[in-house]
VOGU-3710 file (C-alpha; in Angstrom, 3 decimals, decimal comma):
1> mqqktltpyi> 119,089/134,366/221,172  116,953/137,067/222,768  117,947/139,309/225,635  115,416/140,527/228,159  116,355/143,601/230,148  114,850/144,387/233,520  114,192/147,987/234,477  117,430/149,276/235,986  117,665/151,022/239,324  120,455/152,561/241,360
11> nltgvlfvvl> 120,680/151,751/245,058  123,068/153,992/246,984  123,652/153,129/250,619  126,011/154,957/252,923  129,108/156,850/251,929  130,530/155,934/248,521  134,206/156,597/249,168  136,487/156,203/252,152  140,236/156,598/252,566  141,977/153,329/253,349
21> sllgsiptas> 145,653/152,962/254,159  145,916/150,052/251,746  143,714/150,992/248,828  143,493/154,744/248,925  140,144/156,120/247,758  137,785/153,250/246,855  134,129/152,427/247,568  133,299/151,092/251,017  131,630/147,758/251,651  128,457/149,608/252,635
31> aqistpgpil> 128,262/151,524/249,352  126,472/149,317/246,891  125,568/150,527/243,421  123,420/147,916/241,714  121,021/147,275/238,870  119,122/144,173/237,681  120,988/142,016/235,179  119,833/140,910/231,712  118,370/137,485/230,932  119,529/135,840/227,693
41> scpghnedfn> 117,351/133,257/225,894  119,194/130,668/223,808  117,605/128,859/220,825  118,616/125,462/219,556  119,984/124,732/216,099  117,659/122,361/214,242  120,419/120,166/212,840  122,331/117,106/213,995  126,009/117,989/214,463  127,184/114,563/215,696
51> smvampsayr> 130,134/116,038/217,552  131,769/115,703/220,947  134,131/117,992/222,880  135,417/116,152/225,924  136,784/117,540/229,134  140,613/117,337/229,296  141,715/114,206/231,118  143,274/116,120/234,028  139,925/117,767/234,754  138,024/114,481/234,490
61> enlqsignvn> 140,310/113,044/237,144  139,852/116,197/239,204  136,078/115,741/239,257  136,539/112,473/241,119  138,252/114,214/244,041  136,041/116,354/246,280  139,145/117,971/247,736  139,948/119,534/244,384  136,660/121,397/244,028  137,645/125,056/243,829
71> stitvnysgf> 134,283/126,749/244,387  130,820/125,992/245,713  127,777/126,257/243,462  124,410/125,502/245,053  121,269/125,051/242,970  117,652/125,498/244,015  115,726/123,224/241,620  112,109/123,851/240,657  110,172/121,298/238,590  113,188/119,239/237,519
81> tpqaqqafqy> 112,897/115,507/236,984  115,562/113,390/238,723  117,250/112,734/235,348  117,316/116,424/234,446  118,639/117,364/237,873  121,434/114,777/237,603  122,556/116,214/234,244  122,391/119,759/235,603  124,463/118,803/238,624  127,120/117,244/236,404
91> avsiwqsvlv> 127,494/120,550/234,541  127,743/122,310/237,904  130,552/119,970/238,955  132,527/120,931/235,843  132,296/124,633/236,690  133,178/123,927/240,339  136,397/122,243/239,235  137,367/125,256/237,097  136,292/128,404/238,973  138,013/129,640/242,115
101> ssvpiqidas> 135,862/131,581/244,571  135,616/131,724/248,338  131,996/132,958/248,127  129,337/130,358/247,223  127,458/130,883/243,949  123,713/130,329/244,180  121,557/129,416/241,169  117,753/129,282/240,981  116,874/126,861/238,164  113,391/126,133/236,827
111> weeletttlg> 112,120/123,396/234,512  109,209/124,812/232,550  107,556/125,319/229,175  109,395/127,958/227,125  109,051/129,133/223,533  109,294/126,233/221,089  112,741/127,135/219,731  114,239/128,045/223,116  116,485/125,567/224,903  117,161/127,672/227,968
121> sagattlyrd> 117,691/131,141/229,359  119,887/132,546/232,099  121,453/135,656/233,496  122,858/137,384/236,535  120,170/138,569/238,932  122,070/141,734/239,835  124,969/143,801/238,529  127,276/145,822/240,794  129,801/148,536/240,060  132,425/150,498/242,010
131> fpgalrpglw> 132,422/148,017/244,886  135,514/147,253/247,011  137,654/144,956/244,868  136,296/146,047/241,491  139,157/145,734/239,015  137,970/148,675/236,912  135,797/151,615/237,966  132,545/152,508/236,261  131,737/149,011/234,935  128,897/146,669/235,833
141> ypvalaerlt> 129,976/143,273/237,206  127,631/140,257/237,581  126,937/139,625/241,235  128,724/136,250/241,438  131,910/137,857/240,126  131,501/140,964/242,283  131,188/138,719/245,337  134,305/136,794/244,329  136,303/139,995/243,982  135,090/141,631/247,180
151> grelnepgep> 135,190/138,361/249,142  131,701/138,505/250,632  128,002/138,194/249,851  126,451/141,271/248,229  122,928/140,045/247,530  120,320/139,757/250,243  120,341/136,454/252,192  118,722/133,709/250,110  118,729/135,772/246,920  120,234/133,884/243,952
161> divasfnsnv> 123,201/135,125/241,948  122,059/133,445/238,725  118,583/132,546/237,476  118,104/129,969/234,729  115,154/128,300/232,993  115,143/125,221/230,768  112,495/124,087/228,306  110,695/121,001/229,587  109,297/120,325/226,087  112,690/119,815/224,443
171> nwyygidgrt> 113,806/116,331/223,425  116,687/116,236/225,906  119,517/113,774/226,353  120,273/113,464/230,071  123,365/111,288/229,860  126,801/112,374/231,011  128,750/110,155/228,612  128,725/112,620/225,702  126,884/110,262/223,365  123,974/112,534/222,499
181> pagqyslvtv> 121,800/110,721/219,905  120,487/112,273/216,702  117,409/114,405/217,298  118,235/115,169/220,942  119,913/118,073/222,737  122,526/117,548/225,445  121,236/119,050/228,696  124,736/119,045/230,228  125,974/121,162/227,306  123,159/123,690/227,491
191> vlheiahglg> 123,504/124,046/231,273  127,250/124,694/230,914  126,438/127,378/228,336  123,762/129,091/230,428  125,845/129,141/233,612  128,609/130,905/231,655  126,141/133,666/230,804  125,255/134,000/234,476  128,953/134,299/235,343  129,314/137,367/233,120
201> ffssfdvatn> 129,562/136,161/229,528  127,163/138,817/228,216  127,186/142,262/226,649  125,086/145,424/226,820  125,744/146,402/223,179  122,688/147,014/221,015  121,784/148,469/217,615  118,495/150,307/217,072  117,531/152,582/214,173  121,120/152,382/212,901
211> qgqwgeetgy> 122,511/153,633/216,189  124,905/151,490/218,145  124,905/151,874/221,912  125,985/150,293/225,186  125,049/150,606/228,838  121,315/150,130/228,313  119,607/152,831/230,399  122,341/153,146/233,024  125,071/154,847/230,994  127,679/152,369/232,272
221> afvydyfien> 129,130/149,489/230,265  129,264/145,879/231,409  132,731/144,581/232,288  132,456/142,205/229,293  131,908/145,206/226,981  135,205/146,774/227,997  137,223/144,046/226,228  135,464/144,165/222,831  137,721/145,612/220,130  138,145/145,746/216,349
231> tsnqrltntt> 141,068/144,662/214,190  142,810/147,973/214,883  142,786/147,233/218,637  140,250/150,023/219,162  137,914/149,403/222,089  134,262/149,889/221,186  133,597/151,586/224,551  136,095/154,345/223,652  133,666/157,216/223,086  136,336/159,436/221,526
241> lfpnpsasla> 136,385/156,925/218,658  132,821/155,646/218,750  130,314/157,968/220,452  127,570/156,310/222,475  125,136/156,158/220,702  126,284/156,575/217,102  126,065/155,172/213,589  129,823/154,563/213,675  129,374/152,263/216,669  126,540/150,444/214,876
251> sqltnnnlff> 128,862/149,857/211,924  131,465/148,311/214,228  128,923/146,057/215,929  127,795/144,598/212,597  131,105/144,267/210,736  131,653/140,575/211,526  135,198/141,407/212,613  135,317/141,894/216,387  137,503/140,320/219,060  137,781/139,988/222,834
261> dvsssnnpat> 141,060/141,326/224,225  142,165/138,494/226,506  145,685/139,907/226,347  144,553/142,207/229,183  143,931/139,220/231,455  146,273/137,125/233,534  146,514/134,739/230,556  147,900/136,884/227,724  147,415/135,814/224,127  148,943/136,836/220,831
271> adalpriyap> 146,779/138,907/218,525  145,987/136,003/216,203  144,740/133,976/219,201  142,179/136,529/220,399  138,645/135,105/220,642  136,552/136,114/217,636  133,164/137,507/218,653  129,839/136,793/216,944  129,006/140,067/215,140  126,800/139,330/212,103
281> rlfslgssis> 125,707/141,978/209,602  122,204/141,878/211,052  122,439/142,638/214,763  120,604/140,134/216,964  120,027/141,314/220,537  121,252/138,693/222,994  123,162/136,729/220,351  125,400/139,377/218,810  128,541/140,212/220,828  127,466/138,004/223,760
291> hldefrypag> 128,837/134,877/222,031  131,823/133,533/220,175  131,676/133,418/216,389  129,609/130,495/215,101  131,694/130,027/211,963  135,132/130,396/213,532  134,288/127,815/216,210  131,964/125,243/214,567  130,603/122,087/216,157  133,460/119,889/217,306
301> nenalmtpqi> 135,816/122,813/217,931  137,097/122,918/221,523  135,743/126,496/221,861  132,261/125,778/220,473  130,365/125,977/223,793  129,739/129,725/223,756  128,611/130,100/220,135  124,994/131,323/219,712  123,262/128,003/219,042  123,730/124,460/220,310
311> graesiywpg> 122,794/121,790/217,781  121,232/118,387/218,181  123,620/115,503/218,793  126,225/118,047/219,934  127,984/117,257/223,206  130,321/119,824/224,764  131,645/119,011/228,223  134,292/121,704/228,425  134,057/125,544/228,506  137,037/125,847/226,147
321> eltlrmlsai> 140,348/127,628/226,607  139,077/130,866/225,029  136,014/131,017/227,270  138,200/130,486/230,332  140,555/133,270/229,196  137,618/135,596/228,672  136,291/134,855/232,157  139,795/135,451/233,536  139,911/138,798/231,745  136,750/140,066/233,427
331> gwrtrtpeag> 138,009/138,969/236,850  137,365/135,281/237,447  140,165/133,056/238,676  140,311/129,745/236,845  142,510/126,897/237,936  144,004/123,820/236,352  144,346/120,619/238,403  147,835/119,902/237,163  150,662/119,419/239,643  152,723/122,509/240,394
341> depiaifpnp> 149,961/124,949/239,464  150,890/128,456/240,636  148,737/129,311/243,705  149,183/133,081/243,254  147,591/135,141/240,497  148,238/138,873/240,056  146,105/140,859/237,634  145,726/142,926/235,611  149,419/143,011/234,744  150,303/145,542/233,375
351> tngtltvdgf> 147,983/147,781/235,407  147,190/151,490/235,462  145,002/151,353/238,559  144,017/148,694/241,077  146,164/145,564/241,301  144,569/142,349/242,571  146,629/139,706/244,362  144,698/136,457/244,457  145,694/133,269/246,269  144,301/129,762/246,291
361> feenitglsi> 146,069/127,004/248,232  145,531/123,277/248,608  145,597/123,595/252,414  145,004/126,325/254,972  147,814/128,829/255,435  148,443/131,199/258,343  150,485/134,334/258,848  149,929/135,732/255,369  151,615/139,023/254,489  151,968/140,924/251,219
371> kvtdllgkel> 154,188/143,845/250,334  154,757/145,971/247,256  158,253/147,412/246,759  160,160/149,284/244,095  163,122/147,633/242,374  165,476/148,969/245,080  163,480/147,182/247,768  161,769/150,261/249,222  158,518/149,166/250,864  155,523/151,005/249,364
381> ltssltgarr> 152,389/149,073/250,384  151,784/146,257/252,862  148,936/144,049/253,981  148,642/141,288/256,583  145,880/138,710/257,035  145,356/136,738/260,239  143,699/133,375/260,708  143,807/130,175/258,671  142,583/130,388/255,066  142,827/128,668/251,684
391> yftqqfdmrq> 141,667/131,686/249,675  142,523/135,354/249,761  141,995/138,360/247,514  143,679/141,689/248,192  143,652/144,895/246,137  146,374/147,544/245,998  145,885/151,021/244,548  148,827/151,607/242,190  147,580/154,936/240,824  149,834/156,892/243,159
401> fpaglymvsi> 153,018/155,403/241,715  154,830/156,400/238,512  155,019/154,039/235,544  157,621/151,322/235,844  158,392/147,924/237,347  157,490/146,945/240,919  157,843/143,807/243,006  155,003/142,058/244,842  156,090/139,606/247,555  153,682/137,204/249,233
411> ytgqqefihr> 154,770/135,401/252,436  152,744/132,483/253,774  154,945/131,534/256,728  156,287/128,573/254,779  156,664/129,911/251,254  157,537/133,143/249,494  156,190/134,135/246,085  157,671/137,090/244,204  156,127/138,648/241,086  157,090/141,581/238,904
421> vmvtr> 154,330/144,041/238,075  154,317/146,701/235,385  152,515/149,988/236,078  151,541/151,944/232,958  150,227/155,464/232,463
//
């Protein structure tokens, strides 16, 4: 896989910080710090894998109900045949059933001649940092995720959030039944893979002249980078351990022993369940770090979608539990269609900064109020939202409070949800 990087720029508009009664000192909606995102090109594996990873049955049933679509993804097609467009749209429907966002995600997709070995390429058009709702300061977020967190459009009207290209010269299988024949590549599988990159499944890490580095030319890491760690639970963006750039960082990036710390997300995992990252001895820009390990998750494994290369006769119709946990860690809300699914998500928990309270309901609710209290019931922060809504995202600045346990109560007029939150220092 190759990664193309556009020339970065910084666009500062208006005042960067404002004091809010709810959030304290955070960026205003008018302060937008942005830079173009990277485009990753994905090659195919020239081997028949004869494998199939199916979507869990609950999700297959969910796809048949329009009412259970949890986000809106619109695609502007250029050059696609009707068969190719149908396969692409099926992959889109899978992501719509999984992701929760109140802001539509727009994709510009082109069907064109690419390099012989390339199946497709994709990336976020723009990255944003320090926007209202950002879970962590000083990190670049892909625009689709930034819009989800801030609850509004950030790009210019009509500008896509994700761009993707697919090789018209590939021997594609357009079916949606998962029976990809020998010698053909599953278009549904490759589209699922490329959309994941556009959603934020990509890194800025690089190795050049034995120097490892991150941040490209901006000096700021991608949100994905923040979660990369070694077997000693040392984050690679910790410059007190691994200066940026440095030979020590290069050694880490090529030690074939890196992981993604999903334990920091709303879906904690034990250490032995952390996703293993692709980090071969020879660094490959666009493939290394930006994928799951090819050998740990071979063809047929439920987490095989986001490995560096898709093989022939390999059908994967499911992002995989690890991919979903990784997306949750960087800030996406993913949802299962099972009965009794908790409509409230609070993350990160524990937190040492901003706390996000995220709601997604089956029907519109009114009279929403949220309050943060200490364990004695003393009210510390409150927020109220008027009007009918199915979605909401609210952030609370917890930096002003000492370490310890706090209670977050959400009232919908008909229901009350209470969560414990740990603040760390």
